[in-house]
All heavy atoms as a GROMACS GRO file, in nm:
protein
  634
    1ILE      N    1   0.083  -0.119   0.000
    1ILE     CA    2   0.000   0.000   0.000
    1ILE      C    3   0.087   0.125   0.000
    1ILE      O    4   0.062   0.218  -0.076
    1ILE     CB    5  -0.096   0.001   0.121
    1ILE    CG1    6  -0.197  -0.112   0.108
    1ILE    CG2    7  -0.167   0.136   0.130
    1ILE    CD1    8  -0.289  -0.127   0.226
    2GLY      N    9   0.190   0.127   0.082
    2GLY     CA   10   0.277   0.244   0.091
    2GLY      C   11   0.344   0.279  -0.040
    2GLY      O   12   0.352   0.396  -0.078
    3SER      N   13   0.392   0.177  -0.111
    3SER     CA   14   0.459   0.204  -0.238
    3SER      C   15   0.361   0.259  -0.341
    3SER      O   16   0.396   0.344  -0.423
    3SER     CB   17   0.530   0.080  -0.290
    3SER     OG   18   0.440  -0.027  -0.306
    4ASN      N   19   0.235   0.212  -0.336
    4ASN     CA   20   0.133   0.265  -0.428
    4ASN      C   21   0.105   0.413  -0.398
    4ASN      O   22   0.085   0.492  -0.492
    4ASN     CB   23   0.004   0.185  -0.417
    4ASN     CG   24   0.016   0.047  -0.476
    4ASN    OD1   25   0.100   0.021  -0.560
    4ASN    ND2   26  -0.068  -0.044  -0.431
    5ILE      N   27   0.103   0.450  -0.273
    5ILE     CA   28   0.080   0.589  -0.236
    5ILE      C   29   0.195   0.676  -0.286
    5ILE      O   30   0.172   0.782  -0.347
    5ILE     CB   31   0.064   0.603  -0.083
    5ILE    CG1   32  -0.066   0.536  -0.038
    5ILE    CG2   33   0.066   0.750  -0.041
    5ILE    CD1   34  -0.081   0.523   0.112
    6VAL      N   35   0.317   0.633  -0.262
    6VAL     CA   36   0.433   0.711  -0.306
    6VAL      C   37   0.433   0.723  -0.459
    6VAL      O   38   0.455   0.833  -0.513
    6VAL     CB   39   0.564   0.649  -0.255
    6VAL    CG1   40   0.686   0.718  -0.319
    6VAL    CG2   41   0.572   0.658  -0.103
    7GLU      N   42   0.408   0.614  -0.528
    7GLU     CA   43   0.408   0.617  -0.675
    7GLU      C   44   0.301   0.713  -0.726
    7GLU      O   45   0.324   0.791  -0.818
    7GLU     CB   46   0.386   0.477  -0.731
    7GLU     CG   47   0.396   0.471  -0.882
    7GLU     CD   48   0.528   0.519  -0.938
    7GLU    OE1   49   0.634   0.492  -0.878
    7GLU    OE2   50   0.526   0.584  -1.046
    8ARG      N   51   0.183   0.711  -0.667
    8ARG     CA   52   0.075   0.800  -0.711
    8ARG      C   53   0.111   0.946  -0.685
    8ARG      O   54   0.085   1.033  -0.768
    8ARG     CB   55  -0.056   0.764  -0.640
    8ARG     CG   56  -0.172   0.847  -0.688
    8ARG     CD   57  -0.203   0.821  -0.836
    8ARG     NE   58  -0.299   0.920  -0.882
    8ARG     CZ   59  -0.285   0.995  -0.989
    8ARG    NH1   60  -0.181   0.980  -1.068
    8ARG    NH2   61  -0.375   1.084  -1.022
    9LEU      N   62   0.173   0.975  -0.572
    9LEU     CA   63   0.216   1.112  -0.544
    9LEU      C   64   0.319   1.159  -0.646
    9LEU      O   65   0.314   1.273  -0.692
    9LEU     CB   66   0.272   1.122  -0.402
    9LEU     CG   67   0.170   1.113  -0.289
    9LEU    CD1   68   0.240   1.102  -0.154
    9LEU    CD2   69   0.076   1.232  -0.292
   10LEU      N   70   0.412   1.071  -0.683
   10LEU     CA   71   0.512   1.107  -0.784
   10LEU      C   72   0.446   1.130  -0.920
   10LEU      O   73   0.484   1.222  -0.993
   10LEU     CB   74   0.620   1.000  -0.792
   10LEU     CG   75   0.712   0.988  -0.670
   10LEU    CD1   76   0.802   0.866  -0.683
   10LEU    CD2   77   0.793   1.114  -0.652
   11GLU      N   78   0.348   1.048  -0.953
   11GLU     CA   79   0.276   1.066  -1.079
   11GLU      C   80   0.203   1.200  -1.081
   11GLU      O   81   0.206   1.272  -1.182
   11GLU     CB   82   0.177   0.952  -1.100
   11GLU     CG   83   0.243   0.820  -1.135
   11GLU     CD   84   0.145   0.703  -1.133
   11GLU    OE1   85   0.024   0.724  -1.107
   11GLU    OE2   86   0.191   0.589  -1.157
   12GLN      N   87   0.138   1.235  -0.971
   12GLN     CA   88   0.067   1.362  -0.962
   12GLN      C   89   0.165   1.479  -0.976
   12GLN      O   90   0.135   1.580  -1.040
   12GLN     CB   91  -0.009   1.374  -0.831
   12GLN     CG   92  -0.131   1.286  -0.825
   12GLN     CD   93  -0.202   1.293  -0.691
   12GLN    OE1   94  -0.151   1.347  -0.593
   12GLN    NE2   95  -0.322   1.236  -0.685
   13HIS      N   96   0.281   1.464  -0.918
   13HIS     CA   97   0.386   1.566  -0.927
   13HIS      C   98   0.424   1.588  -1.073
   13HIS      O   99   0.434   1.702  -1.119
   13HIS     CB  100   0.506   1.522  -0.843
   13HIS     CG  101   0.612   1.625  -0.827
   13HIS    ND1  102   0.596   1.733  -0.743
   13HIS    CD2  103   0.734   1.638  -0.883
   13HIS    CE1  104   0.705   1.807  -0.749
   13HIS    NE2  105   0.790   1.752  -0.833
   14GLU      N  106   0.441   1.479  -1.147
   14GLU     CA  107   0.475   1.488  -1.289
   14GLU      C  108   0.359   1.546  -1.371
   14GLU      O  109   0.382   1.621  -1.466
   14GLU     CB  110   0.513   1.351  -1.344
   14GLU     CG  111   0.647   1.304  -1.295
   14GLU     CD  112   0.684   1.167  -1.349
   14GLU    OE1  113   0.596   1.078  -1.352
   14GLU    OE2  114   0.800   1.149  -1.390
   15GLU      N  115   0.237   1.511  -1.336
   15GLU     CA  116   0.120   1.563  -1.407
   15GLU      C  117   0.110   1.715  -1.394
   15GLU      O  118   0.050   1.781  -1.479
   15GLU     CB  119  -0.008   1.497  -1.355
   15GLU     CG  120  -0.021   1.352  -1.396
   15GLU     CD  121  -0.132   1.278  -1.323
   15GLU    OE1  122  -0.207   1.340  -1.244
   15GLU    OE2  123  -0.143   1.156  -1.345
   16MET      N  124   0.169   1.770  -1.289
   16MET     CA  125   0.170   1.915  -1.270
   16MET      C  126   0.286   1.979  -1.346
   16MET      O  127   0.312   2.098  -1.332
   16MET     CB  128   0.179   1.948  -1.121
   16MET     CG  129   0.055   1.904  -1.046
   16MET     SD  130   0.045   1.945  -0.869
   16MET     CE  131   0.208   1.963  -0.812
   17GLY      N  132   0.357   1.899  -1.427
   17GLY     CA  133   0.467   1.952  -1.507
   17GLY      C  134   0.599   1.962  -1.435
   17GLY      O  135   0.690   2.031  -1.479
   18ARG      N  136   0.611   1.890  -1.326
   18ARG     CA  137   0.735   1.894  -1.247
   18ARG      C  138   0.813   1.764  -1.265
   18ARG      O  139   0.759   1.662  -1.304
   18ARG     CB  140   0.701   1.915  -1.100
   18ARG     CG  141   0.631   2.047  -1.077
   18ARG     CD  142   0.596   2.064  -0.932
   18ARG     NE  143   0.530   2.192  -0.911
   18ARG     CZ  144   0.443   2.213  -0.816
   18ARG    NH1  145   0.410   2.116  -0.733
   18ARG    NH2  146   0.387   2.332  -0.802
   19GLU      N  147   0.940   1.771  -1.235
   19GLU     CA  148   1.029   1.655  -1.247
   19GLU      C  149   1.030   1.575  -1.118
   19GLU      O  150   1.023   1.631  -1.008
   19GLU     CB  151   1.172   1.700  -1.277
   19GLU     CG  152   1.188   1.777  -1.406
   19GLU     CD  153   1.172   1.689  -1.526
   19GLU    OE1  154   1.213   1.571  -1.520
   19GLU    OE2  155   1.119   1.738  -1.628
   20ARG      N  156   1.043   1.443  -1.130
   20ARG     CA  157   1.053   1.359  -1.010
   20ARG      C  158   1.174   1.398  -0.926
   20ARG      O  159   1.171   1.389  -0.804
   20ARG     CB  160   1.064   1.211  -1.048
   20ARG     CG  161   0.932   1.150  -1.083
   20ARG     CD  162   0.944   1.001  -1.105
   20ARG     NE  163   0.813   0.952  -1.145
   20ARG     CZ  164   0.758   0.840  -1.101
   20ARG    NH1  165   0.825   0.763  -1.019
   20ARG    NH2  166   0.640   0.804  -1.141
   21GLY      N  167   1.279   1.438  -0.992
   21GLY     CA  168   1.401   1.476  -0.921
   21GLY      C  169   1.385   1.595  -0.829
   21GLY      O  170   1.473   1.625  -0.749
   22ASP      N  171   1.271   1.665  -0.841
   22ASP     CA  172   1.243   1.777  -0.751
   22ASP      C  173   1.193   1.730  -0.615
   22ASP      O  174   1.185   1.810  -0.522
   22ASP     CB  175   1.134   1.868  -0.811
   22ASP     CG  176   1.176   1.936  -0.939
   22ASP    OD1  177   1.297   1.950  -0.962
   22ASP    OD2  178   1.087   1.974  -1.017
   23VAL      N  179   1.155   1.602  -0.605
   23VAL     CA  180   1.094   1.550  -0.483
   23VAL      C  181   1.203   1.501  -0.387
   23VAL      O  182   1.281   1.412  -0.420
   23VAL     CB  183   0.995   1.435  -0.515
   23VAL    CG1  184   0.938   1.376  -0.387
   23VAL    CG2  185   0.885   1.485  -0.608
   24HIS      N  186   1.206   1.561  -0.270
   24HIS     CA  187   1.298   1.522  -0.163
   24HIS      C  188   1.216   1.485  -0.040
   24HIS      O  189   1.105   1.534  -0.022
   24HIS     CB  190   1.391   1.638  -0.126
   24HIS     CG  191   1.490   1.672  -0.232
   24HIS    ND1  192   1.455   1.738  -0.347
   24HIS    CD2  193   1.623   1.647  -0.241
   24HIS    CE1  194   1.563   1.754  -0.422
   24HIS    NE2  195   1.666   1.700  -0.359
   25ALA      N  196   1.273   1.402   0.044
   25ALA     CA  197   1.208   1.363   0.170
   25ALA      C  198   1.315   1.332   0.273
   25ALA      O  199   1.430   1.305   0.239
   25ALA     CB  200   1.119   1.241   0.148
   26LEU      N  201   1.274   1.334   0.398
   26LEU     CA  202   1.362   1.293   0.507
   26LEU      C  203   1.312   1.160   0.559
   26LEU      O  204   1.191   1.140   0.575
   26LEU     CB  205   1.361   1.398   0.619
   26LEU     CG  206   1.404   1.539   0.579
   26LEU    CD1  207   1.398   1.631   0.700
   26LEU    CD2  208   1.542   1.540   0.516
   27THR      N  209   1.405   1.070   0.585
   27THR     CA  210   1.367   0.938   0.634
   27THR      C  211   1.482   0.880   0.716
   27THR      O  212   1.592   0.934   0.718
   27THR     CB  213   1.332   0.844   0.516
   27THR    OG1  214   1.272   0.725   0.568
   27THR    CG2  215   1.453   0.809   0.432
   28LEU      N  216   1.455   0.772   0.783
   28LEU     CA  217   1.560   0.703   0.858
   28LEU      C  218   1.647   0.620   0.765
   28LEU      O  219   1.597   0.564   0.667
   28LEU     CB  220   1.498   0.613   0.965
   28LEU     CG  221   1.416   0.684   1.072
   28LEU    CD1  222   1.353   0.581   1.165
   28LEU    CD2  223   1.499   0.783   1.150
   29ARG      N  224   1.773   0.613   0.794
   29ARG     CA  225   1.867   0.537   0.710
   29ARG      C  226   1.818   0.394   0.688
   29ARG      O  227   1.829   0.340   0.579
   29ARG     CB  228   2.006   0.538   0.776
   29ARG     CG  229   2.110   0.448   0.715
   29ARG     CD  230   2.170   0.495   0.587
   29ARG     NE  231   2.247   0.617   0.602
   29ARG     CZ  232   2.300   0.680   0.500
   29ARG    NH1  233   2.288   0.633   0.377
   29ARG    NH2  234   2.367   0.792   0.517
   30LYS      N  235   1.761   0.333   0.790
   30LYS     CA  236   1.719   0.193   0.778
   30LYS      C  237   1.604   0.174   0.679
   30LYS      O  238   1.577   0.062   0.637
   30LYS     CB  239   1.683   0.135   0.915
   30LYS     CG  240   1.561   0.196   0.979
   30LYS     CD  241   1.539   0.137   1.118
   30LYS     CE  242   1.417   0.197   1.186
   30LYS     NZ  243   1.402   0.145   1.321
   31THR      N  244   1.534   0.282   0.641
   31THR     CA  245   1.424   0.269   0.545
   31THR      C  246   1.468   0.295   0.400
   31THR      O  247   1.387   0.279   0.308
   31THR     CB  248   1.309   0.366   0.580
   31THR    OG1  249   1.354   0.500   0.563
   31THR    CG2  250   1.257   0.343   0.720
   32VAL      N  251   1.593   0.332   0.380
   32VAL     CA  252   1.642   0.364   0.245
   32VAL      C  253   1.622   0.249   0.146
   32VAL      O  254   1.582   0.274   0.032
   32VAL     CB  255   1.790   0.410   0.250
   32VAL    CG1  256   1.851   0.416   0.111
   32VAL    CG2  257   1.799   0.546   0.319
   33PRO      N  258   1.645   0.122   0.182
   33PRO     CA  259   1.623   0.015   0.083
   33PRO      C  260   1.480   0.012   0.028
   33PRO      O  261   1.459  -0.017  -0.090
   33PRO     CB  262   1.656  -0.112   0.161
   33PRO     CG  263   1.754  -0.068   0.265
   33PRO     CD  264   1.706   0.069   0.305
   34TRP      N  265   1.383   0.044   0.110
   34TRP     CA  266   1.243   0.048   0.065
   34TRP      C  267   1.224   0.158  -0.040
   34TRP      O  268   1.165   0.136  -0.144
   34TRP     CB  269   1.151   0.070   0.185
   34TRP     CG  270   1.006   0.060   0.152
   34TRP    CD1  271   0.932  -0.055   0.140
   34TRP    CD2  272   0.916   0.167   0.127
   34TRP    NE1  273   0.802  -0.025   0.109
   34TRP    CE2  274   0.788   0.111   0.101
   34TRP    CE3  275   0.929   0.306   0.125
   34TRP    CZ2  276   0.676   0.188   0.072
   34TRP    CZ3  277   0.816   0.382   0.097
   34TRP    CH2  278   0.693   0.324   0.071
   35TYR      N  279   1.278   0.277  -0.011
   35TYR     CA  280   1.267   0.388  -0.106
   35TYR      C  281   1.352   0.363  -0.231
   35TYR      O  282   1.317   0.407  -0.340
   35TYR     CB  283   1.308   0.520  -0.040
   35TYR     CG  284   1.204   0.574   0.055
   35TYR    CD1  285   1.216   0.555   0.192
   35TYR    CD2  286   1.094   0.643   0.007
   35TYR    CE1  287   1.120   0.605   0.279
   35TYR    CE2  288   0.997   0.692   0.093
   35TYR     CZ  289   1.011   0.672   0.228
   35TYR     OH  290   0.915   0.721   0.314
   36ASP      N  291   1.462   0.296  -0.214
   36ASP     CA  292   1.551   0.266  -0.327
   36ASP      C  293   1.476   0.188  -0.435
   36ASP      O  294   1.496   0.212  -0.554
   36ASP     CB  295   1.672   0.187  -0.277
   36ASP     CG  296   1.775   0.166  -0.385
   36ASP    OD1  297   1.824   0.268  -0.439
   36ASP    OD2  298   1.807   0.050  -0.415
   37LYS      N  299   1.389   0.098  -0.395
   37LYS     CA  300   1.311   0.020  -0.491
   37LYS      C  301   1.219   0.107  -0.576
   37LYS      O  302   1.177   0.066  -0.684
   37LYS     CB  303   1.228  -0.086  -0.418
   37LYS     CG  304   1.310  -0.192  -0.350
   37LYS     CD  305   1.222  -0.285  -0.270
   37LYS     CE  306   1.307  -0.381  -0.188
   37LYS     NZ  307   1.225  -0.464  -0.098
   38MET      N  308   1.187   0.226  -0.527
   38MET     CA  309   1.099   0.317  -0.600
   38MET      C  310   1.177   0.428  -0.672
   38MET      O  311   1.120   0.525  -0.719
   38MET     CB  312   0.997   0.377  -0.505
   38MET     CG  313   0.896   0.275  -0.458
   38MET     SD  314   0.776   0.345  -0.347
   38MET     CE  315   0.877   0.371  -0.202
   39GLY      N  316   1.308   0.412  -0.678
   39GLY     CA  317   1.388   0.507  -0.754
   39GLY      C  318   1.443   0.625  -0.676
   39GLY      O  319   1.490   0.721  -0.735
   40PHE      N  320   1.437   0.619  -0.544
   40PHE     CA  321   1.495   0.725  -0.464
   40PHE      C  322   1.641   0.693  -0.435
   40PHE      O  323   1.681   0.577  -0.433
   40PHE     CB  324   1.422   0.737  -0.329
   40PHE     CG  325   1.290   0.807  -0.336
   40PHE    CD1  326   1.177   0.740  -0.378
   40PHE    CD2  327   1.279   0.940  -0.297
   40PHE    CE1  328   1.054   0.803  -0.383
   40PHE    CE2  329   1.156   1.004  -0.301
   40PHE     CZ  330   1.044   0.936  -0.344
   41GLY      N  331   1.719   0.796  -0.412
   41GLY     CA  332   1.858   0.779  -0.373
   41GLY      C  333   1.890   0.875  -0.260
   41GLY      O  334   1.825   0.979  -0.245
   42VAL      N  335   1.991   0.843  -0.183
   42VAL     CA  336   2.032   0.928  -0.071
   42VAL      C  337   2.107   1.049  -0.125
   42VAL      O  338   2.192   1.036  -0.213
   42VAL     CB  339   2.121   0.849   0.028
   42VAL    CG1  340   2.176   0.940   0.138
   42VAL    CG2  341   2.042   0.734   0.089
   43VAL      N  342   2.074   1.165  -0.073
   43VAL     CA  343   2.147   1.288  -0.105
   43VAL      C  344   2.270   1.288  -0.015
   43VAL      O  345   2.258   1.306   0.105
   43VAL     CB  346   2.059   1.412  -0.081
   43VAL    CG1  347   2.139   1.539  -0.107
   43VAL    CG2  348   1.934   1.407  -0.166
   44GLU      N  349   2.386   1.266  -0.073
   44GLU     CA  350   2.508   1.251   0.007
   44GLU      C  351   2.571   1.384   0.048
   44GLU      O  352   2.631   1.393   0.153
   44GLU     CB  353   2.611   1.166  -0.069
   44GLU     CG  354   2.563   1.026  -0.100
   44GLU     CD  355   2.543   0.937   0.022
   44GLU    OE1  356   2.588   0.973   0.133
   44GLU    OE2  357   2.482   0.831   0.006
   45SER      N  358   2.556   1.486  -0.034
   45SER     CA  359   2.620   1.614  -0.007
   45SER      C  360   2.524   1.709   0.063
   45SER      O  361   2.410   1.728   0.017
   45SER     CB  362   2.668   1.677  -0.138
   45SER     OG  363   2.714   1.808  -0.114
   46GLN      N  364   2.568   1.768   0.172
   46GLN     CA  365   2.485   1.864   0.245
   46GLN      C  366   2.443   1.980   0.155
   46GLN      O  367   2.334   2.034   0.170
   46GLN     CB  368   2.561   1.919   0.366
   46GLN     CG  369   2.581   1.820   0.478
   46GLN     CD  370   2.451   1.787   0.547
   46GLN    OE1  371   2.384   1.691   0.512
   46GLN    NE2  372   2.414   1.867   0.645
   47GLU      N  373   2.528   2.017   0.060
   47GLU     CA  374   2.496   2.128  -0.030
   47GLU      C  375   2.381   2.096  -0.124
   47GLU      O  376   2.319   2.186  -0.180
   47GLU     CB  377   2.620   2.166  -0.112
   47GLU     CG  378   2.729   2.235  -0.032
   47GLU     CD  379   2.851   2.145  -0.019
   47GLU    OE1  380   2.873   2.059  -0.106
   47GLU    OE2  381   2.925   2.163   0.078
   48ASP      N  382   2.352   1.968  -0.143
   48ASP     CA  383   2.245   1.927  -0.235
   48ASP      C  384   2.109   1.912  -0.166
   48ASP      O  385   2.010   1.883  -0.232
   48ASP     CB  386   2.282   1.796  -0.304
   48ASP     CG  387   2.400   1.813  -0.398
   48ASP    OD1  388   2.419   1.925  -0.450
   48ASP    OD2  389   2.472   1.715  -0.421
   49ILE      N  390   2.105   1.932  -0.035
   49ILE     CA  391   1.978   1.927   0.038
   49ILE      C  392   1.906   2.059   0.014
   49ILE      O  393   1.965   2.167   0.031
   49ILE     CB  394   2.001   1.903   0.188
   49ILE    CG1  395   2.066   1.766   0.209
   49ILE    CG2  396   1.870   1.914   0.266
   49ILE    CD1  397   2.107   1.738   0.352
   50PRO      N  398   1.780   2.056  -0.028
   50PRO     CA  399   1.706   2.180  -0.053
   50PRO      C  400   1.703   2.269   0.071
   50PRO      O  401   1.689   2.220   0.184
   50PRO     CB  402   1.565   2.132  -0.088
   50PRO     CG  403   1.582   1.992  -0.133
   50PRO     CD  404   1.697   1.937  -0.055
   51GLN      N  405   1.716   2.397   0.048
   51GLN     CA  406   1.719   2.494   0.158
   51GLN      C  407   1.598   2.479   0.250
   51GLN      O  408   1.608   2.496   0.371
   51GLN     CB  409   1.725   2.637   0.100
   51GLN     CG  410   1.750   2.742   0.204
   51GLN     CD  411   1.884   2.726   0.274
   51GLN    OE1  412   1.982   2.685   0.214
   51GLN    NE2  413   1.888   2.756   0.403
   52GLN      N  414   1.483   2.443   0.192
   52GLN     CA  415   1.361   2.429   0.271
   52GLN      C  416   1.370   2.316   0.374
   52GLN      O  417   1.294   2.312   0.470
   52GLN     CB  418   1.240   2.403   0.181
   52GLN     CG  419   1.214   2.512   0.080
   52GLN     CD  420   1.284   2.488  -0.053
   52GLN    OE1  421   1.393   2.431  -0.059
   52GLN    NE2  422   1.222   2.532  -0.160
   53LEU      N  423   1.461   2.222   0.353
   53LEU     CA  424   1.473   2.107   0.444
   53LEU      C  425   1.592   2.116   0.538
   53LEU      O  426   1.606   2.032   0.628
   53LEU     CB  427   1.485   1.977   0.362
   53LEU     CG  428   1.361   1.934   0.285
   53LEU    CD1  429   1.390   1.806   0.207
   53LEU    CD2  430   1.244   1.912   0.379
   54VAL      N  431   1.677   2.215   0.522
   54VAL     CA  432   1.800   2.223   0.601
   54VAL      C  433   1.770   2.231   0.751
   54VAL      O  434   1.830   2.159   0.830
   54VAL     CB  435   1.889   2.340   0.554
   54VAL    CG1  436   2.004   2.364   0.650
   54VAL    CG2  437   1.942   2.313   0.414
   55GLY      N  438   1.680   2.318   0.791
   55GLY     CA  439   1.647   2.332   0.934
   55GLY      C  440   1.584   2.207   0.991
   55GLY      O  441   1.621   2.161   1.100
   56GLU      N  442   1.491   2.150   0.918
   56GLU     CA  443   1.426   2.027   0.963
   56GLU      C  444   1.527   1.912   0.973
   56GLU      O  445   1.522   1.832   1.066
   56GLU     CB  446   1.314   1.990   0.866
   56GLU     CG  447   1.229   1.875   0.913
   56GLU     CD  448   1.110   1.848   0.822
   56GLU    OE1  449   1.076   1.934   0.739
   56GLU    OE2  450   1.052   1.740   0.836
   57MET      N  451   1.619   1.909   0.877
   57MET     CA  452   1.723   1.805   0.877
   57MET      C  453   1.812   1.820   1.001
   57MET      O  454   1.842   1.721   1.068
   57MET     CB  455   1.805   1.815   0.749
   57MET     CG  456   1.913   1.713   0.736
   57MET     SD  457   1.846   1.557   0.680
   57MET     CE  458   1.995   1.467   0.650
   58ALA      N  459   1.852   1.942   1.031
   58ALA     CA  460   1.940   1.966   1.147
   58ALA      C  461   1.873   1.923   1.277
   58ALA      O  462   1.933   1.852   1.358
   58ALA     CB  463   1.980   2.112   1.152
   59LEU      N  464   1.750   1.965   1.296
   59LEU     CA  465   1.677   1.928   1.418
   59LEU      C  466   1.649   1.777   1.420
   59LEU      O  467   1.666   1.711   1.523
   59LEU     CB  468   1.546   2.006   1.427
   59LEU     CG  469   1.461   1.979   1.550
   59LEU    CD1  470   1.537   2.009   1.678
   59LEU    CD2  471   1.333   2.061   1.543
   60GLY      N  472   1.609   1.724   1.307
   60GLY     CA  473   1.580   1.580   1.299
   60GLY      C  474   1.700   1.494   1.330
   60GLY      O  475   1.688   1.387   1.391
   61LYS      N  476   1.819   1.539   1.286
   61LYS     CA  477   1.940   1.462   1.314
   61LYS      C  478   1.967   1.454   1.465
   61LYS      O  479   2.010   1.350   1.515
   61LYS     CB  480   2.061   1.522   1.241
   61LYS     CG  481   2.067   1.484   1.097
   61LYS     CD  482   2.198   1.527   1.036
   61LYS     CE  483   2.212   1.464   0.900
   61LYS     NZ  484   2.348   1.464   0.851
   62VAL      N  485   1.943   1.562   1.535
   62VAL     CA  486   1.963   1.562   1.681
   62VAL      C  487   1.868   1.461   1.745
   62VAL      O  488   1.910   1.378   1.827
   62VAL     CB  489   1.939   1.703   1.739
   62VAL    CG1  490   1.937   1.699   1.891
   62VAL    CG2  491   2.045   1.800   1.689
   63ILE      N  492   1.743   1.467   1.707
   63ILE     CA  493   1.643   1.378   1.767
   63ILE      C  494   1.671   1.232   1.732
   63ILE      O  495   1.667   1.145   1.820
   63ILE     CB  496   1.501   1.419   1.721
   63ILE    CG1  497   1.467   1.557   1.779
   63ILE    CG2  498   1.398   1.315   1.764
   63ILE    CD1  499   1.345   1.620   1.719
   64THR      N  500   1.701   1.205   1.606
   64THR     CA  501   1.723   1.065   1.568
   64THR      C  502   1.850   1.009   1.631
   64THR      O  503   1.854   0.890   1.663
   64THR     CB  504   1.727   1.048   1.413
   64THR    OG1  505   1.824   1.136   1.357
   64THR    CG2  506   1.591   1.075   1.353
   65ARG      N  507   1.951   1.092   1.649
   65ARG     CA  508   2.072   1.043   1.718
   65ARG      C  509   2.039   1.002   1.861
   65ARG      O  510   2.091   0.901   1.910
   65ARG     CB  511   2.180   1.151   1.719
   65ARG     CG  512   2.270   1.143   1.601
   65ARG     CD  513   2.393   1.233   1.616
   65ARG     NE  514   2.422   1.288   1.486
   65ARG     CZ  515   2.432   1.415   1.455
   65ARG    NH1  516   2.418   1.506   1.549
   65ARG    NH2  517   2.456   1.454   1.334
   66LEU      N  518   1.955   1.081   1.927
   66LEU     CA  519   1.915   1.047   2.064
   66LEU      C  520   1.842   0.912   2.068
   66LEU      O  521   1.846   0.842   2.168
   66LEU     CB  522   1.825   1.156   2.122
   66LEU     CG  523   1.892   1.289   2.153
   66LEU    CD1  524   1.787   1.393   2.192
   66LEU    CD2  525   1.995   1.273   2.263
   67LEU      N  526   1.776   0.879   1.958
   67LEU     CA  527   1.702   0.753   1.949
   67LEU      C  528   1.786   0.639   1.890
   67LEU      O  529   1.735   0.529   1.869
   67LEU     CB  530   1.576   0.774   1.865
   67LEU     CG  531   1.477   0.877   1.919
   67LEU    CD1  532   1.366   0.902   1.818
   67LEU    CD2  533   1.421   0.831   2.052
   68GLY      N  534   1.912   0.669   1.861
   68GLY     CA  535   2.000   0.567   1.804
   68GLY      C  536   1.976   0.540   1.657
   68GLY      O  537   2.009   0.433   1.607
   69GLU      N  538   1.921   0.638   1.587
   69GLU     CA  539   1.892   0.624   1.444
   69GLU      C  540   1.971   0.730   1.368
   69GLU      O  541   2.036   0.815   1.426
   69GLU     CB  542   1.742   0.643   1.417
   69GLU     CG  543   1.653   0.545   1.489
   69GLU     CD  544   1.652   0.407   1.426
   69GLU    OE1  545   1.709   0.389   1.317
   69GLU    OE2  546   1.593   0.316   1.486
   70GLU      N  547   1.961   0.724   1.234
   70GLU     CA  548   2.025   0.825   1.150
   70GLU      C  549   1.923   0.878   1.049
   70GLU      O  550   1.858   0.801   0.979
   70GLU     CB  551   2.144   0.766   1.075
   70GLU     CG  552   2.214   0.867   0.987
   70GLU     CD  553   2.324   0.807   0.902
   70GLU    OE1  554   2.345   0.684   0.906
   70GLU    OE2  555   2.388   0.884   0.829
   71LEU      N  556   1.910   1.010   1.042
   71LEU     CA  557   1.821   1.073   0.946
   71LEU      C  558   1.897   1.104   0.818
   71LEU      O  559   2.011   1.151   0.823
   71LEU     CB  560   1.765   1.203   1.005
   71LEU     CG  561   1.657   1.273   0.925
   71LEU    CD1  562   1.529   1.190   0.924
   71LEU    CD2  563   1.630   1.412   0.981
   72VAL      N  564   1.835   1.077   0.704
   72VAL     CA  565   1.896   1.109   0.576
   72VAL      C  566   1.794   1.179   0.487
   72VAL      O  567   1.674   1.164   0.505
   72VAL     CB  568   1.950   0.982   0.503
   72VAL    CG1  569   2.062   0.919   0.582
   72VAL    CG2  570   1.840   0.882   0.477
   73CYS      N  571   1.845   1.252   0.391
   73CYS     CA  572   1.762   1.315   0.289
   73CYS      C  573   1.768   1.226   0.166
   73CYS      O  574   1.876   1.179   0.127
   73CYS     CB  575   1.814   1.455   0.257
   73CYS     SG  576   1.716   1.543   0.133
   74ILE      N  577   1.652   1.201   0.105
   74ILE     CA  578   1.646   1.120  -0.016
   74ILE      C  579   1.584   1.204  -0.128
   74ILE      O  580   1.514   1.301  -0.103
   74ILE     CB  581   1.568   0.990   0.003
   74ILE    CG1  582   1.425   1.017   0.054
   74ILE    CG2  583   1.642   0.895   0.098
   74ILE    CD1  584   1.336   0.894   0.062
   75ARG      N  585   1.614   1.163  -0.250
   75ARG     CA  586   1.565   1.234  -0.368
   75ARG      C  587   1.510   1.135  -0.468
   75ARG      O  588   1.572   1.032  -0.495
   75ARG     CB  589   1.678   1.313  -0.431
   75ARG     CG  590   1.640   1.388  -0.555
   75ARG     CD  591   1.759   1.468  -0.606
   75ARG     NE  592   1.720   1.537  -0.727
   75ARG     CZ  593   1.786   1.531  -0.840
   75ARG    NH1  594   1.896   1.458  -0.849
   75ARG    NH2  595   1.745   1.598  -0.945
   76ALA      N  596   1.393   1.164  -0.523
   76ALA     CA  597   1.333   1.078  -0.625
   76ALA      C  598   1.400   1.104  -0.760
   76ALA      O  599   1.472   1.203  -0.776
   76ALA     CB  600   1.184   1.107  -0.636
   77GLY      N  601   1.375   1.014  -0.851
   77GLY     CA  602   1.418   1.040  -0.988
   77GLY      C  603   1.531   0.957  -1.038
   77GLY      O  604   1.560   0.957  -1.157
   78ARG      N  605   1.597   0.884  -0.951
   78ARG     CA  606   1.703   0.796  -0.998
   78ARG      C  607   1.640   0.686  -1.080
   78ARG      O  608   1.531   0.640  -1.054
   78ARG     CB  609   1.776   0.736  -0.876
   78ARG     CG  610   1.902   0.661  -0.912
   78ARG     CD  611   1.969   0.606  -0.786
   78ARG     NE  612   1.880   0.534  -0.698
   78ARG     CZ  613   1.829   0.416  -0.722
   78ARG    NH1  614   1.853   0.352  -0.833
   78ARG    NH2  615   1.750   0.357  -0.634
   79ASP      N  616   1.707   0.645  -1.186
   79ASP     CA  617   1.654   0.537  -1.271
   79ASP      C  618   1.632   0.412  -1.189
   79ASP      O  619   1.712   0.374  -1.106
   79ASP     CB  620   1.750   0.505  -1.386
   79ASP     CG  621   1.758   0.619  -1.486
   79ASP    OD1  622   1.662   0.698  -1.492
   79ASP    OD2  623   1.858   0.627  -1.556
   80ARG      N  624   1.519   0.347  -1.217
   80ARG     CA  625   1.486   0.224  -1.144
   80ARG      C  626   1.544   0.104  -1.211
   80ARG      O  627   1.567   0.092  -1.323
   80ARG     CB  628   1.335   0.209  -1.136
   80ARG     CG  629   1.277   0.309  -1.043
   80ARG     CD  630   1.134   0.285  -1.025
   80ARG     NE  631   1.064   0.396  -1.091
   80ARG     CZ  632   0.936   0.402  -1.103
   80ARG    NH1  633   0.860   0.308  -1.060
   80ARG    NH2  634   0.878   0.503  -1.159
   0.00000   0.00000   0.00000
């Protein structure tokens, strides 16, 4: 069900004339394999994280570290 929701959201994004590569999200490192199957990839460079997510990413990293997890930024659009 989750993958169908994500795929439909990406399709709607494209129907609005936008590129899939414009779609970024924050997630836990352990969930990356699930997103990878849908064509997402980890944004490795801090400079490539959209400005709108920088503050959320900084705060999220503090919280996830306290929980023993790692927060990462992912980007859609990588070839599947």
